[in-house]
C-alpha positions in Angstrom: 79.7 165.9 133.8 77.4 168.0 132.5 75.3 167.2 129.8 76.9 168.9 126.9 80.4 167.6 128.0 78.9 164.3 127.6 77.2 164.3 124.6 81.0 165.4 123.0 82.6 162.4 124.6 79.7 159.5 123.2 80.1 161.6 119.9 84.1 161.4 119.7 83.9 157.9 121.0 82.7 156.8 117.2 85.9 158.8 115.8 88.0 155.2 115.5 88.4 152.3 117.9 92.1 152.5 119.7 92.9 151.3 123.1 92.9 154.9 124.6 92.1 154.5 128.4 89.6 156.6 129.8 88.4 155.5 133.5 86.0 158.3 134.9 86.2 156.5 138.3 89.3 158.7 138.9 89.3 162.6 141.5 90.3 164.7 138.6 91.8 166.8 141.0 95.2 164.0 141.9 98.4 165.6 140.6 101.5 163.9 140.4 104.0 165.0 143.6 107.3 166.1 142.3 108.3 166.4 146.5 111.0 164.8 147.3 110.9 161.7 150.1 113.3 160.3 152.2 116.4 158.4 151.1 115.9 155.2 152.8 115.3 152.7 150.3 112.5 150.0 150.6 112.6 146.7 149.8 109.5 144.8 148.1 109.7 141.0 147.3 108.8 140.0 143.8 108.7 137.0 142.0 111.5 135.7 139.7 109.3 135.7 136.3 106.5 138.6 135.7 104.8 138.4 133.1 102.1 141.1 133.4 104.1 143.9 135.5 103.5 147.3 137.0 106.2 149.9 137.8 107.1 149.4 140.6 107.3 145.5 139.7 109.9 145.9 137.5 111.8 148.5 139.2 112.6 146.1 142.4 112.9 143.0 140.1 115.7 145.1 138.3 117.6 145.5 141.6 117.0 142.0 142.9 118.7 140.9 139.3 120.4 143.6 137.5 124.2 141.8 136.3 125.6 145.6 136.7 124.3 146.2 140.2 125.4 142.5 141.2 128.8 143.6 139.7 128.4 146.4 141.7 127.9 145.0 145.1 130.6 142.4 144.5 133.0 144.7 144.2 132.3 147.2 147.3 132.7 143.7 149.1 135.6 143.0 147.7 137.3 146.7 148.5 135.9 146.6 152.6 138.4 143.4 153.1 141.2 146.1 152.7 140.4 147.2 155.8 141.3 143.8 157.0 144.1 143.8 155.4 145.2 147.0 156.2 144.4 146.9 159.7 147.0 144.1 160.1 149.6 146.1 160.0 149.0 147.9 162.9 149.1 143.7 164.7 151.9 141.8 165.9 153.2 139.0 162.9 153.8 135.7 164.8 156.6 133.8 162.9 157.8 130.3 163.8 160.6 128.4 161.9 162.2 124.9 162.4 165.6 123.4 160.2 166.8 120.1 160.5 170.8 119.1 158.6 172.6 116.8 158.3 176.5 116.3 157.4 178.4 113.8 156.6 182.1 114.7 155.6 185.7 113.7 154.8 188.5 115.2 155.1 191.8 113.6 152.9 195.1 114.3 155.2 198.5 114.2 153.4 199.9 112.9 156.8 197.9 110.4 159.1 194.4 108.6 158.3 190.9 110.4 157.1 189.0 112.8 158.9 185.7 112.2 158.7 183.0 114.0 160.6 179.0 112.9 160.9 176.6 114.9 163.1 173.1 115.8 162.5 172.0 119.4 163.9 168.0 120.6 164.1 166.7 123.9 165.9 163.8 126.0 166.2 163.3 129.7 165.9 160.6 131.6 167.1 160.1 135.7 166.6 157.2 137.8 167.5 157.9 141.4 165.6 155.7 144.6 166.3 155.3 148.2 165.0 155.3 150.8 167.3 155.2 154.4 165.1 154.8 154.4 161.7 152.6 157.5 159.9 152.1 155.7 156.3 150.6 152.7 158.3 148.2 155.6 159.4 147.8 157.6 156.9 147.3 154.1 154.6 144.3 153.0 156.9 143.2 156.6 156.4 142.8 156.2 152.9 141.4 152.8 152.6 138.9 154.3 154.5 138.1 156.8 152.0 138.0 154.3 148.9 135.4 152.4 150.5 133.4 155.4 151.6 134.1 155.7 147.4 132.6 152.5 147.1 129.5 152.8 149.1 129.3 156.0 147.1 129.3 153.8 143.8 127.5 151.5 144.4 124.5 153.4 145.1 125.0 155.9 142.2 125.1 152.0 140.3 121.6 151.5 142.1 120.0 154.6 141.4 121.6 154.2 137.8 119.4 150.8 137.5 116.4 152.5 138.5 116.5 155.4 136.5 117.1 153.0 133.4 114.2 150.6 134.2 111.5 153.4 134.7 111.9 155.4 132.1 112.6 152.7 129.3 109.0 151.4 131.3 107.7 155.2 130.4 109.8 155.1 126.7 107.8 151.6 126.3 104.1 153.4 127.1 105.4 156.2 125.1 105.8 154.6 122.1 103.1 152.5 122.6 100.5 155.4 122.7 102.3 156.8 119.4 100.8 152.9 118.0 97.6 153.5 118.9 97.6 157.1 117.4 98.9 156.3 114.2 96.7 152.6 114.1 93.5 154.7 114.4 95.0 157.8 111.6 95.9 154.2 109.5 92.7 152.6 109.7 90.8 155.5 109.1 92.7 156.0 105.9 91.9 152.8 105.0 88.7 152.7 105.2 88.6 156.1 103.4 90.5 154.4 100.5 87.9 152.1 100.1 85.3 154.5 100.4 86.7 156.6 97.7 88.1 153.9 96.1 84.3 152.4 95.0 82.8 156.1 95.4 85.4 156.7 91.8 84.2 153.3 90.5 80.9 154.6 90.9 81.7 157.6 89.2 81.1 159.5 92.1 84.0 162.0 93.1 87.0 162.7 90.7 89.5 159.2 90.9 92.6 161.6 92.0 90.9 161.8 94.9 91.9 158.5 95.0 96.0 158.5 94.7 95.6 161.0 98.3 94.2 159.1 100.3 96.7 156.4 98.9 99.8 158.2 99.4 98.0 159.4 102.9 97.8 155.5 103.8 100.8 154.4 102.6 102.4 157.4 104.6 100.9 156.3 107.9 101.7 152.6 107.2 105.3 153.5 106.9 105.2 155.6 110.5 103.7 152.4 112.4 105.7 150.3 111.0 109.0 152.1 112.2 107.4 152.4 115.5 106.4 148.6 115.7 110.4 148.4 115.2 110.9 150.6 117.7 108.7 148.9 120.5 110.1 145.6 120.2 113.4 147.3 120.3 112.3 149.2 123.9 111.0 146.4 125.2 114.6 143.9 124.7 116.7 146.8 125.9 114.0 146.9 129.3 114.0 143.0 129.1 118.1 143.1 129.6 117.4 145.4 132.4 115.2 143.2 133.9 116.5 139.9 133.0 113.3 138.7 133.0 110.4 138.3 129.6 107.6 141.1 131.0 104.8 142.9 129.6 104.4 146.4 131.0 100.7 146.6 131.1 100.3 149.8 134.2 99.7 152.9 132.0 99.1 157.0 133.5 95.8 157.4 135.1 94.2 160.0 132.2 93.4 162.6 135.2 97.1 163.5 136.1 97.8 166.9 136.7 101.7 167.6 135.5 102.3 170.7 137.7 104.9 172.9 136.8 108.2 173.3 139.9 107.5 176.3 141.4 110.9 178.6 142.3 110.5 178.0 145.7 110.8 174.6 145.0 113.7 174.9 142.6 115.8 175.9 145.4 115.1 173.8 147.7 115.6 171.0 145.5 119.2 172.8 144.3 119.8 172.8 148.2 119.1 168.7 148.6 121.4 168.4 145.3 124.6 169.8 146.9 124.0 167.6 149.9 123.2 164.5 148.5 124.1 164.2 144.9 125.9 161.0 144.2 128.4 163.4 140.9 129.4 165.8 143.7 129.7 163.2 146.9 131.9 160.6 144.5 133.9 164.0 143.1 133.9 165.4 146.8 135.4 162.1 148.1 137.9 162.5 145.0 140.0 165.2 146.7 139.7 164.2 150.3 141.5 160.3 149.1 144.2 162.6 147.0 144.6 164.2 150.2 145.2 161.2 152.0 147.8 159.8 149.8 149.8 163.4 149.8 149.9 162.5 153.3 151.1 158.6 152.9 153.8 160.1 150.7 154.8 162.5 152.9 154.9 159.9 156.2 157.9 158.3 154.2 160.4 160.8 155.1 158.9 159.8 158.5 161.4 158.0 161.1 159.4 154.6 161.5 160.3 152.7 165.0 160.1 148.4 165.0 160.6 145.8 167.5 160.6 142.5 168.0 162.1 139.4 169.9 163.3 136.3 168.9 163.9 132.8 170.2 166.3 129.8 168.6 167.2 126.3 169.7 169.3 124.4 168.1 170.9 120.8 168.9 173.5 119.3 167.5 174.3 115.4 168.6 175.5 112.9 167.1 178.4 111.0 169.1 181.0 110.5 165.6 181.6 113.7 165.1 185.6 114.7 166.0 186.0 117.6 164.6 183.8 121.1 166.0 180.7 121.3 166.3 180.8 118.2 169.7 177.2 117.5 171.2 175.3 119.9 172.9 172.2 122.5 172.8 172.3 126.4 172.1 169.3 128.1 173.3 169.6 132.1 172.0 166.9 135.3 172.8 167.0 137.5 170.7 165.8 141.6 171.4 166.2 143.9 168.6 164.1 147.8 168.9 165.1 149.2 164.6 164.9 152.9 164.4 164.8 153.4 160.3 165.3 157.4 159.2 165.0 157.4 155.6 168.0 159.8 154.3 167.7 159.4 150.6 166.4 157.0 147.3 167.1 159.0 144.5 164.4 161.4 144.8 161.3 158.7 144.3 159.7 159.8 147.4 159.9 163.5 146.4 158.5 163.2 142.7 155.7 161.1 144.5 154.6 163.4 147.3 154.7 166.2 144.2 153.1 163.8 141.7 150.2 163.4 144.6 149.8 167.1 145.5 149.1 167.8 141.3 146.7 164.9 141.5 145.0 167.1 144.7 144.4 170.1 142.2 143.2 167.7 139.2 140.4 166.3 141.9 139.4 170.0 142.7 139.1 171.0 138.9 137.0 168.1 138.6 134.6 168.9 141.7 134.2 172.5 140.2 133.5 170.7 136.8 131.0 168.4 138.4 129.3 171.1 140.3 128.8 173.3 136.9 128.0 170.5 135.3 125.4 168.8 137.7 123.8 172.3 137.7 123.8 173.0 134.3 121.8 168.9 134.3 119.5 170.5 137.2 118.9 173.5 135.0 118.0 171.8 131.9 115.3 168.9 134.0 113.8 172.4 135.1 113.3 173.4 132.5 112.4 170.6 130.2 109.4 169.9 133.3 108.0 173.4 133.0 108.0 173.6 129.5 106.0 170.1 129.4 103.6 171.5 131.8 102.8 174.0 129.6 103.1 172.1 126.7 100.3 169.7 128.0 98.0 172.4 128.6 98.7 174.4 125.3 98.0 171.0 123.8 94.9 170.7 125.2 93.3 173.2 123.6 94.9 172.2 120.3 93.6 169.1 120.1 90.3 170.6 121.2 90.9 172.7 118.4 91.8 170.6 116.2 88.8 168.4 116.6 86.2 170.4 116.0 88.2 171.7 113.0 88.3 168.0 111.8 84.3 167.3 112.7 83.0 170.7 110.9 85.4 169.9 107.8 84.8 166.4 107.7 81.0 167.6 107.5 81.4 170.4 104.5 83.5 167.9 102.9 80.1 165.7 102.5 78.6 168.8 101.3 81.2 169.2 98.9 82.2 172.6 99.5 85.8 171.0 101.0 88.1 168.5 99.3 89.3 165.8 100.4 93.2 167.7 100.7 91.0 169.8 103.3 90.1 166.9 105.1 93.2 164.7 104.9 95.6 167.9 106.1 92.8 168.2 109.5 92.5 164.6 110.1 96.9 164.6 109.9 97.0 168.1 112.6 95.0 165.9 114.8 96.8 163.0 115.3 100.0 164.8 115.2 98.5 167.2 118.6 97.9 163.9 119.9 101.0 162.1 119.3 102.8 165.3 120.7 100.1 164.9 123.4 101.7 161.7 124.6 105.3 162.6 124.1 104.6 165.7 126.8 102.8 163.2 129.4 105.5 160.7 129.1 108.9 162.5 128.5 107.5 165.3 132.0 107.6 161.7 134.2 111.4 160.8 132.6 112.7 164.7 133.0 111.3 163.7 136.7 113.0 160.4 137.3 115.9 162.1 135.4 116.1 165.2 137.9 115.2 162.7 141.4 118.3 160.3 140.4 120.6 164.0 139.9 119.5 165.3 143.5 120.0 161.7 144.6 116.5 160.9 145.7 115.2 158.2 143.2 114.3 155.2 145.4 111.3 152.4 145.5 109.7 154.9 147.8 110.0 157.5 144.2 108.8 155.6 142.3 106.1 153.9 144.7 104.8 157.6 144.4 104.7 157.4 140.2 103.4 154.0 140.7 100.2 154.8 142.4 99.0 157.3 139.6 98.7 154.1 136.9 96.2 152.0 136.5 95.8 148.9 134.5 95.8 149.7 131.0 92.4 146.7 131.1 90.9 149.1 133.3 90.0 151.1 130.0 86.5 151.4 130.0 86.3 153.6 126.8 88.7 152.9 123.5 89.3 155.7 121.4 92.5 157.3 119.9 91.6 161.1 121.4 92.4 161.6 124.5 88.3 161.9 125.4 89.2 163.3 128.5 89.9 166.3 127.4 87.1 166.9 125.5 84.8 166.7 128.5 86.1 169.7 129.9 
């Protein structure tokens, strides 16, 4: 840093006190990479309670404790049992039954004595059956596998949405905090100026009308500050609900990050990856595949099926008092059955279900095309936003520098009496407004980058780790100022 720039920073640091982090030790060539990383989901351990948390800890805690993800994983585990249930259709079934019966009957005859009959009968039956051929079972198993694959994709999509919600809400909190810093500094400046002018009005040094302009500015800033603090509580509550624990985000973006545009070549690469890895598209493709399998399964109801079974029956009647049939004795029987079922007509139910599934395929294909269009539109929007934020940050850097120089000049002119208090208040308002716009663009760039990675199916802990590496504890700040001092040093 040149001596002139150092002098500018030292002077600007006296403007107002606040908590803007200025790190001179960071390499100024570091850039926030938007390059894609491996889809492998890394796992990091984290304690169940985190007071002061960095971005990676917050995201990992959300993955470990978020109820939506736990529900999705449980649903996936449940759907995997459907494969075992359907697999049972291909295995033989064995049934065993046993029975016993006591018979006590009396017959009153017109001639002769009564005929009584008492006997005990018991038996056992064992049946082994097996489906030899059924196309419906084959297609049903394939449909179930597609459903499980779809549920797996939905679970991973839920995982990415949790990462997105945790990280974007984290940056929403930091963005709000930056707004509060700048607005608090503006309020402190207005309050100090009001005290100063009130004293000068009492002494008769300035006109009383100047006091009311400063008072209005102060109250307007106080109202904005109050709303921002309310929003901060709402955002923090949302973040704690996502993570399922109290926390205090205390890591912020380093001041020297470069927010680069995404080049046209890189855009084409990311777009190709979206069509192969984007979960919205993958799930839509699976829905088409599932409906096609359902059509095959329904069509199999028109095909014959073949089943075989073997049965053994043992029956024993053993009461000596029986004087009418059955007499004492045992019966053993073996039955071999081969059944061919040929569907002929069932009222048209299967036919209409088949036609319905054909329509479902058409609908799924339309949904797939719609998903492609929506994904492409979202992709283009994120690219436009990211590149716009990058360009805006360059413009806002110049605007802040110009507004700061203007403010300092008008401040001196006001002391000399050549500029009015209205001019000074307007210059100060423009300065802090440009600071807030600059902070918004920084965090909105990161939020859009996270959303873009989710869209292309690349949002995981490794991706978040790349962003977290560009952050540092807010306690590392060596210079407190509402002004981005590193911009004034350029």
